[in-house]
Short mmCIF file of the C-alpha atoms (twelve columns), coordinates in Angstrom:
data_MODEL
# 
_entry.id   MODEL 
# 
loop_
_atom_site.group_PDB 
_atom_site.id 
_atom_site.type_symbol 
_atom_site.label_atom_id 
_atom_site.label_alt_id 
_atom_site.label_comp_id 
_atom_site.label_asym_id 
_atom_site.label_seq_id 
_atom_site.Cartn_x 
_atom_site.Cartn_y 
_atom_site.Cartn_z 
_atom_site.pdbx_PDB_model_num 
ATOM 1   C CA . MET A 1   0.000   0.000  0.000   1 
ATOM 2   C CA . PRO A 2   1.274   3.524  -0.734  1 
ATOM 3   C CA . SER A 3   2.147   5.560  2.301   1 
ATOM 4   C CA . SER A 4   0.028   8.510  3.415   1 
ATOM 5   C CA . ALA A 5   2.956   10.776 2.619   1 
ATOM 6   C CA . ALA A 6   3.010   9.508  -0.952  1 
ATOM 7   C CA . THR A 7   -0.746  10.105 -1.316  1 
ATOM 8   C CA . GLY A 8   -0.418  13.666 -0.060  1 
ATOM 9   C CA . GLY A 9   2.401   14.271 -2.497  1 
ATOM 10  C CA . SER A 10  0.260   13.217 -5.471  1 
ATOM 11  C CA . ASP A 11  -2.441  15.728 -4.429  1 
ATOM 12  C CA . LEU A 12  0.118   18.496 -4.455  1 
ATOM 13  C CA . LEU A 13  1.106   17.612 -8.012  1 
ATOM 14  C CA . ARG A 14  -2.428  17.998 -9.351  1 
ATOM 15  C CA . PRO A 15  -2.921  21.142 -11.470 1 
ATOM 16  C CA . PRO A 16  -5.204  23.811 -9.972  1 
ATOM 17  C CA . PRO A 17  -8.705  24.074 -11.405 1 
ATOM 18  C CA . PRO A 18  -8.993  26.420 -14.382 1 
ATOM 19  C CA . TYR A 19  -9.879  30.000 -13.471 1 
ATOM 20  C CA . SER A 20  -12.430 31.674 -15.697 1 
ATOM 21  C CA . SER A 21  -12.686 35.394 -16.239 1 
ATOM 22  C CA . ALA A 22  -14.684 37.701 -18.468 1 
ATOM 23  C CA . SER A 23  -14.814 41.336 -19.418 1 
ATOM 24  C CA . ALA A 24  -17.008 43.492 -21.621 1 
ATOM 25  C CA . ILE A 25  -16.653 46.686 -23.603 1 
ATOM 26  C CA . VAL A 26  -19.738 48.686 -22.747 1 
ATOM 27  C CA . GLY A 27  -21.316 51.591 -24.562 1 
ATOM 28  C CA . GLY A 28  -24.818 52.917 -24.924 1 
ATOM 29  C CA . THR A 29  -27.022 55.491 -23.290 1 
ATOM 30  C CA . VAL A 30  -28.470 56.301 -19.898 1 
ATOM 31  C CA . THR A 31  -31.905 57.852 -19.602 1 
ATOM 32  C CA . GLY A 32  -33.735 59.663 -16.847 1 
ATOM 33  C CA . HIS A 33  -36.390 62.304 -16.435 1 
ATOM 34  C CA . HIS A 34  -37.286 65.250 -14.239 1 
ATOM 35  C CA . ILE A 35  -40.755 66.730 -13.715 1 
ATOM 36  C CA . LEU A 36  -40.912 70.483 -13.199 1 
ATOM 37  C CA . GLN A 37  -44.159 71.431 -11.455 1 
ATOM 38  C CA . ILE A 38  -45.265 75.038 -11.919 1 
ATOM 39  C CA . ASP A 39  -47.588 75.985 -9.038  1 
ATOM 40  C CA . GLY A 40  -48.884 79.532 -9.138  1 
ATOM 41  C CA . TYR A 41  -48.494 79.951 -12.898 1 
ATOM 42  C CA . SER A 42  -50.248 83.336 -12.889 1 
ATOM 43  C CA . TYR A 43  -47.844 84.630 -10.260 1 
ATOM 44  C CA . THR A 44  -44.743 83.465 -12.148 1 
ATOM 45  C CA . LYS A 45  -46.073 85.131 -15.285 1 
ATOM 46  C CA . GLU A 46  -46.595 88.374 -13.365 1 
ATOM 47  C CA . LYS A 47  -43.309 88.206 -11.431 1 
ATOM 48  C CA . LEU A 48  -40.880 87.212 -14.226 1 
ATOM 49  C CA . PRO A 49  -40.862 89.425 -17.351 1 
ATOM 50  C CA . ASN A 50  -39.525 88.415 -20.752 1 
ATOM 51  C CA . GLY A 51  -35.966 87.076 -20.486 1 
ATOM 52  C CA . LYS A 52  -36.212 86.325 -16.744 1 
ATOM 53  C CA . TYR A 53  -36.286 82.770 -15.458 1 
ATOM 54  C CA . ILE A 54  -36.333 80.558 -12.398 1 
ATOM 55  C CA . LEU A 55  -34.258 77.402 -12.018 1 
ATOM 56  C CA . SER A 56  -35.427 73.934 -11.058 1 
ATOM 57  C CA . ARG A 57  -33.683 71.872 -8.441  1 
ATOM 58  C CA . SER A 58  -30.709 69.995 -9.885  1 
ATOM 59  C CA . PHE A 59  -31.171 66.329 -10.775 1 
ATOM 60  C CA . LYS A 60  -28.911 63.450 -11.781 1 
ATOM 61  C CA . VAL A 61  -28.843 61.487 -15.035 1 
ATOM 62  C CA . GLY A 62  -25.814 59.451 -16.124 1 
ATOM 63  C CA . ASP A 63  -23.383 60.640 -13.412 1 
ATOM 64  C CA . HIS A 64  -24.096 64.233 -14.440 1 
ATOM 65  C CA . GLN A 65  -26.080 66.940 -12.652 1 
ATOM 66  C CA . TRP A 66  -28.638 68.842 -14.703 1 
ATOM 67  C CA . GLN A 67  -30.949 71.807 -14.188 1 
ATOM 68  C CA . LEU A 68  -33.912 73.334 -16.012 1 
ATOM 69  C CA . SER A 69  -34.574 77.031 -16.551 1 
ATOM 70  C CA . TYR A 70  -38.213 78.103 -16.889 1 
ATOM 71  C CA . PHE A 71  -39.140 81.366 -18.642 1 
ATOM 72  C CA . PRO A 72  -42.890 82.088 -18.223 1 
ATOM 73  C CA . ASN A 73  -42.686 85.025 -20.665 1 
ATOM 74  C CA . GLY A 74  -40.143 83.645 -23.113 1 
ATOM 75  C CA . ALA A 75  -36.353 83.625 -23.128 1 
ATOM 76  C CA . SER A 76  -35.862 86.163 -25.919 1 
ATOM 77  C CA . ARG A 77  -37.723 89.285 -26.950 1 
ATOM 78  C CA . TYR A 78  -37.252 88.240 -30.577 1 
ATOM 79  C CA . GLY A 79  -39.930 85.669 -31.290 1 
ATOM 80  C CA . ASP A 80  -40.340 84.085 -27.834 1 
ATOM 81  C CA . ALA A 81  -42.207 86.797 -25.917 1 
ATOM 82  C CA . ASP A 82  -45.605 85.116 -26.356 1 
ATOM 83  C CA . PHE A 83  -44.303 81.679 -25.390 1 
ATOM 84  C CA . VAL A 84  -43.251 79.669 -22.373 1 
ATOM 85  C CA . SER A 85  -39.575 78.709 -22.796 1 
ATOM 86  C CA . VAL A 86  -37.661 75.931 -21.061 1 
ATOM 87  C CA . PHE A 87  -34.009 74.896 -21.340 1 
ATOM 88  C CA . LEU A 88  -31.741 72.129 -20.029 1 
ATOM 89  C CA . TYR A 89  -28.261 72.911 -18.637 1 
ATOM 90  C CA . LEU A 90  -25.378 70.722 -17.502 1 
ATOM 91  C CA . VAL A 91  -24.288 71.980 -14.072 1 
ATOM 92  C CA . GLU A 92  -21.845 69.279 -12.923 1 
ATOM 93  C CA . GLY A 93  -19.793 66.643 -14.740 1 
ATOM 94  C CA . GLN A 94  -17.600 66.220 -17.792 1 
ATOM 95  C CA . PRO A 95  -18.747 67.481 -21.225 1 
ATOM 96  C CA . VAL A 96  -21.186 65.021 -22.714 1 
ATOM 97  C CA . LYS A 97  -23.499 64.403 -25.645 1 
ATOM 98  C CA . ALA A 98  -27.162 64.283 -24.690 1 
ATOM 99  C CA . ARG A 99  -30.633 64.985 -25.963 1 
ATOM 100 C CA . ALA A 100 -33.657 66.350 -24.148 1 
ATOM 101 C CA . THR A 101 -37.348 65.848 -24.818 1 
ATOM 102 C CA . PHE A 102 -39.740 68.334 -23.197 1 
ATOM 103 C CA . SER A 103 -43.407 67.415 -22.740 1 
ATOM 104 C CA . LEU A 104 -46.382 69.220 -21.258 1 
ATOM 105 C CA . LEU A 105 -48.198 66.797 -18.951 1 
ATOM 106 C CA . ASP A 106 -51.957 66.403 -18.893 1 
ATOM 107 C CA . ARG A 107 -53.960 66.111 -15.669 1 
ATOM 108 C CA . ALA A 108 -53.262 62.380 -15.527 1 
ATOM 109 C CA . GLY A 109 -49.524 63.043 -15.680 1 
ATOM 110 C CA . LYS A 110 -49.162 61.784 -19.261 1 
ATOM 111 C CA . PRO A 111 -47.178 63.643 -21.965 1 
ATOM 112 C CA . VAL A 112 -49.313 65.588 -24.456 1 
ATOM 113 C CA . PRO A 113 -48.016 64.591 -27.933 1 
ATOM 114 C CA . SER A 114 -48.951 67.917 -29.540 1 
ATOM 115 C CA . TYR A 115 -46.877 69.766 -26.908 1 
ATOM 116 C CA . THR A 116 -43.734 67.615 -26.987 1 
ATOM 117 C CA . ARG A 117 -40.443 69.015 -28.314 1 
ATOM 118 C CA . ASP A 118 -37.026 67.414 -28.830 1 
ATOM 119 C CA . THR A 119 -33.591 69.063 -28.921 1 
ATOM 120 C CA . GLY A 120 -31.836 66.360 -30.901 1 
ATOM 121 C CA . MET A 121 -28.344 65.252 -29.833 1 
ATOM 122 C CA . ARG A 122 -26.358 68.199 -28.426 1 
ATOM 123 C CA . ASP A 123 -22.954 68.836 -26.837 1 
ATOM 124 C CA . PHE A 124 -23.416 69.949 -23.222 1 
ATOM 125 C CA . ALA A 125 -20.715 71.434 -21.000 1 
ATOM 126 C CA . VAL A 126 -20.708 73.069 -17.565 1 
ATOM 127 C CA . GLY A 127 -20.992 76.826 -18.068 1 
ATOM 128 C CA . GLY A 128 -21.978 76.306 -21.681 1 
ATOM 129 C CA . SER A 129 -25.216 76.832 -23.542 1 
ATOM 130 C CA . GLY A 130 -28.466 75.301 -22.494 1 
ATOM 131 C CA . PHE A 131 -30.707 73.637 -25.043 1 
ATOM 132 C CA . GLY A 132 -34.472 73.606 -25.294 1 
ATOM 133 C CA . PRO A 133 -37.454 75.103 -27.099 1 
ATOM 134 C CA . GLY A 134 -37.708 78.874 -26.782 1 
ATOM 135 C CA . ASP A 135 -41.179 78.537 -28.285 1 
ATOM 136 C CA . PHE A 136 -42.232 75.532 -26.202 1 
ATOM 137 C CA . ILE A 137 -45.900 76.541 -26.001 1 
ATOM 138 C CA . LYS A 138 -47.831 79.749 -26.555 1 
ATOM 139 C CA . ARG A 139 -49.181 81.076 -23.285 1 
ATOM 140 C CA . LYS A 140 -52.657 81.645 -24.741 1 
ATOM 141 C CA . LEU A 141 -52.778 78.057 -25.992 1 
ATOM 142 C CA . LEU A 142 -51.520 76.769 -22.636 1 
ATOM 143 C CA . GLU A 143 -54.174 78.693 -20.734 1 
ATOM 144 C CA . LYS A 144 -56.929 77.394 -23.029 1 
ATOM 145 C CA . SER A 145 -55.600 73.840 -23.255 1 
ATOM 146 C CA . GLY A 146 -57.282 72.508 -20.119 1 
ATOM 147 C CA . HIS A 147 -53.942 71.219 -18.838 1 
ATOM 148 C CA . VAL A 148 -53.579 74.033 -16.294 1 
ATOM 149 C CA . ARG A 149 -55.153 72.873 -13.018 1 
ATOM 150 C CA . ASP A 150 -55.501 75.021 -9.921  1 
ATOM 151 C CA . ASP A 151 -53.227 77.569 -11.601 1 
ATOM 152 C CA . GLY A 152 -50.523 74.959 -12.082 1 
ATOM 153 C CA . PHE A 153 -49.118 72.621 -14.700 1 
ATOM 154 C CA . ALA A 154 -46.143 70.314 -15.167 1 
ATOM 155 C CA . ILE A 155 -43.370 69.894 -17.723 1 
ATOM 156 C CA . ARG A 156 -41.471 66.624 -18.061 1 
ATOM 157 C CA . CYS A 157 -37.894 66.627 -19.358 1 
ATOM 158 C CA . ASP A 158 -36.528 63.264 -20.537 1 
ATOM 159 C CA . VAL A 159 -32.729 63.252 -20.809 1 
ATOM 160 C CA . THR A 160 -30.749 60.689 -22.821 1 
ATOM 161 C CA . VAL A 161 -26.997 60.757 -22.124 1 
ATOM 162 C CA . VAL A 162 -24.471 59.048 -24.417 1 
ATOM 163 C CA . MET A 163 -21.997 57.163 -22.229 1 
ATOM 164 C CA . GLU A 164 -18.291 56.873 -23.063 1 
ATOM 165 C CA . LEU A 165 -16.993 53.426 -24.014 1 
ATOM 166 C CA . ARG A 166 -15.583 51.603 -21.006 1 
ATOM 167 C CA . THR A 167 -14.406 48.151 -19.990 1 
ATOM 168 C CA . GLU A 168 -16.159 46.211 -17.244 1 
ATOM 169 C CA . ASP A 169 -15.147 43.089 -15.360 1 
ATOM 170 C CA . ARG A 170 -17.743 40.370 -15.977 1 
ATOM 171 C CA . THR A 171 -15.999 37.574 -14.085 1 
ATOM 172 C CA . PRO A 172 -18.663 35.580 -12.237 1 
ATOM 173 C CA . PRO A 173 -18.284 35.704 -8.444  1 
ATOM 174 C CA . LEU A 174 -17.044 32.588 -6.680  1 
ATOM 175 C CA . VAL A 175 -19.873 32.931 -4.177  1 
ATOM 176 C CA . GLU A 176 -23.245 34.418 -5.111  1 
ATOM 177 C CA . VAL A 177 -24.756 36.118 -2.055  1 
ATOM 178 C CA . THR A 178 -28.522 36.419 -2.080  1 
ATOM 179 C CA . PRO A 179 -30.133 39.787 -1.255  1 
ATOM 180 C CA . PRO A 180 -31.412 40.440 2.286   1 
ATOM 181 C CA . ASP A 181 -34.777 38.827 2.976   1 
ATOM 182 C CA . LEU A 182 -35.359 39.463 6.675   1 
ATOM 183 C CA . HIS A 183 -38.434 41.548 5.816   1 
ATOM 184 C CA . ARG A 184 -39.944 38.604 3.952   1 
ATOM 185 C CA . HIS A 185 -39.445 36.216 6.873   1 
ATOM 186 C CA . LEU A 186 -40.841 38.670 9.417   1 
ATOM 187 C CA . GLY A 187 -43.796 39.403 7.144   1 
ATOM 188 C CA . GLY A 188 -44.474 35.668 6.968   1 
ATOM 189 C CA . LEU A 189 -44.266 35.460 10.752  1 
ATOM 190 C CA . LEU A 190 -46.906 38.174 11.100  1 
ATOM 191 C CA . GLU A 191 -49.139 36.495 8.540   1 
ATOM 192 C CA . SER A 192 -48.888 33.031 10.096  1 
ATOM 193 C CA . GLY A 193 -49.164 34.204 13.695  1 
ATOM 194 C CA . ASP A 194 -46.699 31.527 14.840  1 
ATOM 195 C CA . GLY A 195 -45.461 32.311 18.340  1 
ATOM 196 C CA . ALA A 196 -47.720 35.363 18.686  1 
ATOM 197 C CA . ASP A 197 -48.073 36.409 22.320  1 
ATOM 198 C CA . VAL A 198 -50.387 39.418 22.203  1 
ATOM 199 C CA . THR A 199 -53.825 39.968 20.688  1 
ATOM 200 C CA . PHE A 200 -55.130 43.378 19.689  1 
ATOM 201 C CA . ARG A 201 -58.886 43.849 19.545  1 
ATOM 202 C CA . VAL A 202 -59.517 46.461 16.848  1 
ATOM 203 C CA . ALA A 203 -63.010 47.398 15.637  1 
ATOM 204 C CA . GLY A 204 -64.344 43.960 16.587  1 
ATOM 205 C CA . GLU A 205 -61.458 42.044 14.980  1 
ATOM 206 C CA . ASP A 206 -58.641 40.178 16.725  1 
ATOM 207 C CA . VAL A 207 -55.140 40.760 15.361  1 
ATOM 208 C CA . ARG A 208 -52.237 38.688 16.763  1 
ATOM 209 C CA . ALA A 209 -48.637 39.897 16.958  1 
ATOM 210 C CA . HIS A 210 -45.324 39.513 18.808  1 
ATOM 211 C CA . ARG A 211 -44.602 41.866 21.697  1 
ATOM 212 C CA . TYR A 212 -40.813 41.939 21.382  1 
ATOM 213 C CA . ILE A 213 -40.952 42.915 17.711  1 
ATOM 214 C CA . LEU A 214 -43.476 45.667 18.427  1 
ATOM 215 C CA . ALA A 215 -41.447 46.962 21.371  1 
ATOM 216 C CA . ALA A 216 -38.253 47.046 19.297  1 
ATOM 217 C CA . ARG A 217 -39.923 49.173 16.615  1 
ATOM 218 C CA . SER A 218 -42.228 51.490 18.554  1 
ATOM 219 C CA . PRO A 219 -41.517 53.288 21.847  1 
ATOM 220 C CA . VAL A 220 -45.244 53.520 22.466  1 
ATOM 221 C CA . PHE A 221 -45.762 49.771 22.070  1 
ATOM 222 C CA . LYS A 222 -42.741 49.208 24.327  1 
ATOM 223 C CA . ALA A 223 -44.262 51.324 27.082  1 
ATOM 224 C CA . GLU A 224 -47.694 49.803 26.583  1 
ATOM 225 C CA . LEU A 225 -46.601 46.168 26.533  1 
ATOM 226 C CA . PHE A 226 -43.724 46.259 29.032  1 
ATOM 227 C CA . GLY A 227 -44.645 49.247 31.174  1 
ATOM 228 C CA . GLN A 228 -48.051 49.362 32.803  1 
ATOM 229 C CA . MET A 229 -48.772 45.824 31.594  1 
ATOM 230 C CA . LYS A 230 -45.457 44.417 32.873  1 
ATOM 231 C CA . GLU A 231 -47.158 42.128 35.408  1 
ATOM 232 C CA . SER A 232 -48.986 40.264 32.664  1 
ATOM 233 C CA . SER A 233 -46.079 40.272 30.213  1 
ATOM 234 C CA . SER A 234 -45.414 36.565 30.799  1 
ATOM 235 C CA . SER A 235 -48.906 35.625 29.665  1 
ATOM 236 C CA . SER A 236 -49.359 34.374 26.107  1 
ATOM 237 C CA . ASN A 237 -52.982 35.520 26.115  1 
ATOM 238 C CA . THR A 238 -52.528 39.263 26.602  1 
ATOM 239 C CA . VAL A 239 -55.405 41.169 24.988  1 
ATOM 240 C CA . VAL A 240 -55.099 44.878 24.215  1 
ATOM 241 C CA . ASN A 241 -58.107 46.923 23.146  1 
ATOM 242 C CA . VAL A 242 -57.340 49.530 20.472  1 
ATOM 243 C CA . ASP A 243 -59.899 52.322 20.262  1 
ATOM 244 C CA . ASP A 244 -60.631 54.855 17.515  1 
ATOM 245 C CA . MET A 245 -59.015 52.883 14.717  1 
ATOM 246 C CA . GLU A 246 -60.071 50.732 11.767  1 
ATOM 247 C CA . ALA A 247 -58.717 47.196 11.576  1 
ATOM 248 C CA . GLU A 248 -57.393 47.790 8.039   1 
ATOM 249 C CA . VAL A 249 -55.291 50.723 9.224   1 
ATOM 250 C CA . PHE A 250 -53.946 48.794 12.232  1 
ATOM 251 C CA . ARG A 251 -52.979 45.874 9.993   1 
ATOM 252 C CA . ALA A 252 -51.127 48.295 7.702   1 
ATOM 253 C CA . LEU A 253 -49.263 49.630 10.751  1 
ATOM 254 C CA . LEU A 254 -48.218 46.115 11.780  1 
ATOM 255 C CA . ALA A 255 -47.171 45.275 8.221   1 
ATOM 256 C CA . PHE A 256 -44.827 48.266 8.247   1 
ATOM 257 C CA . ILE A 257 -43.450 47.352 11.676  1 
ATOM 258 C CA . TYR A 258 -42.538 43.853 10.485  1 
ATOM 259 C CA . THR A 259 -41.352 44.624 6.930   1 
ATOM 260 C CA . ASP A 260 -40.376 48.339 6.971   1 
ATOM 261 C CA . ALA A 261 -42.545 48.823 3.882   1 
ATOM 262 C CA . LEU A 262 -46.092 49.910 3.203   1 
ATOM 263 C CA . PRO A 263 -48.368 47.024 2.181   1 
ATOM 264 C CA . GLU A 264 -49.276 46.904 -1.485  1 
ATOM 265 C CA . THR A 265 -52.864 47.753 -2.356  1 
ATOM 266 C CA . LYS A 266 -54.564 44.613 -3.641  1 
ATOM 267 C CA . THR A 267 -57.264 46.507 -5.506  1 
ATOM 268 C CA . LYS A 268 -56.974 49.726 -7.447  1 
ATOM 269 C CA . ALA A 269 -58.337 52.245 -4.982  1 
ATOM 270 C CA . LYS A 270 -59.793 55.560 -5.970  1 
ATOM 271 C CA . GLN A 271 -57.651 58.626 -5.341  1 
ATOM 272 C CA . GLU A 272 -60.016 59.757 -2.589  1 
ATOM 273 C CA . ASP A 273 -59.680 56.375 -0.850  1 
ATOM 274 C CA . GLU A 274 -55.874 56.462 -1.137  1 
ATOM 275 C CA . LEU A 275 -55.836 59.902 0.462   1 
ATOM 276 C CA . VAL A 276 -58.095 58.802 3.330   1 
ATOM 277 C CA . ILE A 277 -55.962 55.714 4.035   1 
ATOM 278 C CA . ALA A 278 -52.751 57.765 3.930   1 
ATOM 279 C CA . GLN A 279 -54.241 60.328 6.337   1 
ATOM 280 C CA . HIS A 280 -55.393 57.653 8.794   1 
ATOM 281 C CA . LEU A 281 -52.038 55.893 8.659   1 
ATOM 282 C CA . LEU A 282 -50.206 59.174 9.244   1 
ATOM 283 C CA . VAL A 283 -52.266 59.767 12.394  1 
ATOM 284 C CA . VAL A 284 -51.567 56.216 13.587  1 
ATOM 285 C CA . ALA A 285 -47.836 56.568 12.864  1 
ATOM 286 C CA . ASP A 286 -47.750 59.703 14.997  1 
ATOM 287 C CA . ARG A 287 -49.706 57.960 17.744  1 
ATOM 288 C CA . TYR A 288 -47.210 55.069 17.941  1 
ATOM 289 C CA . GLY A 289 -44.016 57.069 17.416  1 
ATOM 290 C CA . MET A 290 -43.245 55.575 13.987  1 
ATOM 291 C CA . GLU A 291 -41.352 58.513 12.495  1 
ATOM 292 C CA . ARG A 292 -40.320 56.931 9.187   1 
ATOM 293 C CA . LEU A 293 -43.847 55.695 8.511   1 
ATOM 294 C CA . LYS A 294 -45.162 59.149 9.340   1 
ATOM 295 C CA . LEU A 295 -42.797 60.741 6.802   1 
ATOM 296 C CA . LEU A 296 -43.764 58.216 4.120   1 
ATOM 297 C CA . CYS A 297 -47.449 58.993 4.686   1 
ATOM 298 C CA . GLU A 298 -46.704 62.720 4.688   1 
ATOM 299 C CA . GLU A 299 -44.922 62.343 1.342   1 
ATOM 300 C CA . LYS A 300 -47.937 60.463 -0.042  1 
ATOM 301 C CA . VAL A 301 -50.469 63.006 1.210   1 
ATOM 302 C CA . VAL A 302 -48.568 65.880 -0.451  1 
ATOM 303 C CA . GLU A 303 -49.432 64.326 -3.840  1 
ATOM 304 C CA . PHE A 304 -53.143 64.975 -3.204  1 
ATOM 305 C CA . ILE A 305 -53.002 68.693 -2.399  1 
ATOM 306 C CA . ASP A 306 -55.629 70.588 -4.383  1 
ATOM 307 C CA . ARG A 307 -58.188 73.314 -3.759  1 
ATOM 308 C CA . GLY A 308 -60.641 70.892 -2.224  1 
ATOM 309 C CA . SER A 309 -58.231 69.211 0.182   1 
ATOM 310 C CA . VAL A 310 -55.637 71.839 1.114   1 
ATOM 311 C CA . ALA A 311 -57.524 73.299 4.098   1 
ATOM 312 C CA . THR A 312 -58.092 69.865 5.649   1 
ATOM 313 C CA . LEU A 313 -54.480 68.869 5.034   1 
ATOM 314 C CA . MET A 314 -53.205 72.078 6.640   1 
ATOM 315 C CA . ALA A 315 -55.157 71.229 9.788   1 
ATOM 316 C CA . LEU A 316 -53.744 67.689 9.697   1 
ATOM 317 C CA . ALA A 317 -50.208 69.058 9.331   1 
ATOM 318 C CA . GLU A 318 -50.681 71.444 12.249  1 
ATOM 319 C CA . GLN A 319 -52.134 68.809 14.587  1 
ATOM 320 C CA . HIS A 320 -49.415 66.231 13.893  1 
ATOM 321 C CA . HIS A 321 -46.408 68.537 13.368  1 
ATOM 322 C CA . CYS A 322 -45.892 67.671 9.689   1 
ATOM 323 C CA . HIS A 323 -43.601 70.493 8.621   1 
ATOM 324 C CA . GLY A 324 -43.119 69.246 5.051   1 
ATOM 325 C CA . LEU A 325 -46.858 68.938 4.435   1 
ATOM 326 C CA . LYS A 326 -47.491 72.354 5.960   1 
ATOM 327 C CA . GLY A 327 -44.847 73.942 3.741   1 
ATOM 328 C CA . ALA A 328 -46.268 72.252 0.646   1 
ATOM 329 C CA . CYS A 329 -49.739 73.606 1.459   1 
ATOM 330 C CA . PHE A 330 -48.346 77.115 1.911   1 
ATOM 331 C CA . ARG A 331 -46.542 76.925 -1.436  1 
ATOM 332 C CA . PHE A 332 -49.738 75.720 -3.101  1 
ATOM 333 C CA . LEU A 333 -51.566 78.795 -1.774  1 
ATOM 334 C CA . GLU A 334 -48.974 81.349 -2.932  1 
ATOM 335 C CA . SER A 335 -51.077 82.068 -6.028  1 
ATOM 336 C CA . LYS A 336 -53.658 84.811 -5.346  1 
ATOM 337 C CA . GLU A 337 -56.207 83.064 -7.535  1 
ATOM 338 C CA . THR A 338 -55.796 79.759 -5.707  1 
ATOM 339 C CA . LEU A 339 -55.850 81.383 -2.270  1 
ATOM 340 C CA . ASN A 340 -59.042 83.310 -3.039  1 
ATOM 341 C CA . ALA A 341 -60.756 80.150 -4.297  1 
ATOM 342 C CA . VAL A 342 -59.751 78.144 -1.213  1 
ATOM 343 C CA . MET A 343 -60.830 80.901 1.195   1 
ATOM 344 C CA . ALA A 344 -64.375 80.564 -0.162  1 
ATOM 345 C CA . THR A 345 -64.627 76.879 0.825   1 
ATOM 346 C CA . ASP A 346 -66.250 75.434 3.953   1 
ATOM 347 C CA . GLY A 347 -62.972 73.695 4.761   1 
ATOM 348 C CA . PHE A 348 -61.172 77.015 5.074   1 
ATOM 349 C CA . LEU A 349 -63.906 78.421 7.329   1 
ATOM 350 C CA . HIS A 350 -63.481 75.395 9.592   1 
ATOM 351 C CA . LEU A 351 -59.705 75.940 9.528   1 
ATOM 352 C CA . MET A 352 -60.171 79.547 10.666  1 
ATOM 353 C CA . ARG A 353 -62.202 78.378 13.662  1 
ATOM 354 C CA . SER A 354 -60.024 75.413 14.639  1 
ATOM 355 C CA . CYS A 355 -56.527 76.769 13.848  1 
ATOM 356 C CA . PRO A 356 -56.627 80.595 13.860  1 
ATOM 357 C CA . SER A 357 -52.871 80.876 14.491  1 
ATOM 358 C CA . LEU A 358 -52.197 78.722 11.430  1 
ATOM 359 C CA . VAL A 359 -54.341 80.972 9.237   1 
ATOM 360 C CA . LYS A 360 -52.504 84.011 10.610  1 
ATOM 361 C CA . ASP A 361 -49.175 82.370 9.765   1 
ATOM 362 C CA . LEU A 362 -50.455 81.608 6.267   1 
ATOM 363 C CA . VAL A 363 -51.489 85.223 5.665   1 
ATOM 364 C CA . PHE A 364 -48.057 86.507 6.696   1 
ATOM 365 C CA . ARG A 365 -46.233 83.883 4.611   1 
ATOM 366 C CA . VAL A 366 -48.255 84.560 1.465   1 
ATOM 367 C CA . ALA A 367 -48.013 88.335 1.890   1 
ATOM 368 C CA . ASP A 368 -44.254 88.078 2.379   1 
ATOM 369 C CA . SER A 369 -43.830 85.983 -0.788  1 
ATOM 370 C CA . HIS A 370 -45.781 88.545 -2.825  1 
ATOM 371 C CA . PHE A 371 -43.566 91.409 -1.712  1 
ATOM 372 C CA . GLN A 372 -40.227 89.660 -2.245  1 
# 
């Protein structure tokens, strides 16, 4: 028989397994878009004469920073004075070839084909010329088009950036690590109810959950389940009554606690229903100290600001200290026409009675913006 030393020696003489590698030469384009919302169109038209503009926030497409300039009374006195003009500028990054497509959006947020303009492929550089249609749309046509809502409209700019050729490593990894899935497992735990040790009675329904998970995510649940109720914390049959809440909203709260994401809507809800659910969930998030959930709901509610809802949403923002929502409502009311229309609603009358200091703050803010 061969010795163990001889066997080990033969293993050392074996050639190593072949090592595979791969690379790729990559070219092509990167696309992205930015939506410029014009709230208070009448005021911008009054405030900014021909040749004057206001800039959008900067945005990123293809490792470059871009910015839009909006001219409500045209960029040039020669031919553009009766038009709305809009241009795209490169504000950060290396010189690059790109094209921009500008579209007026309808009330559903879809591009209007008859008001869509393209720059073609252009050479952009920081500090260089901007490109866009000086005669994007005649103001008279815009105002009669039906696409101006509550004295506001939106322009979408799609940017296509030509990327430089580059080489990428395409060697497959030796170990493929799967993405994190803790949220999926915890969501399954909530759904199955395995090991649940607390029952919440909400609007006649029983909802089971796990106290330690709730306490780790919410300071209010921690105090409720391990504070006053500490004596019964060892019981697996703890029942907590939840007042003034719908079961659907409480289930959405628990889903966020377990998965850190809002539950997907199974059916296509109407906009009014989406707003109501977002408002209720915002109130619940504030009640249970769920700051991230509160901000997500606040972000969602901002999308529904209009003349019919702004007074109610201002009251909601004031009661639950939603500074972003409050600021968005104030910006929406900067237009004199919009403010006058909202002041005639029952919602605004209720706001004056319930939050007089908020209305006073609004008056000062709007007056200050008009005199700047």
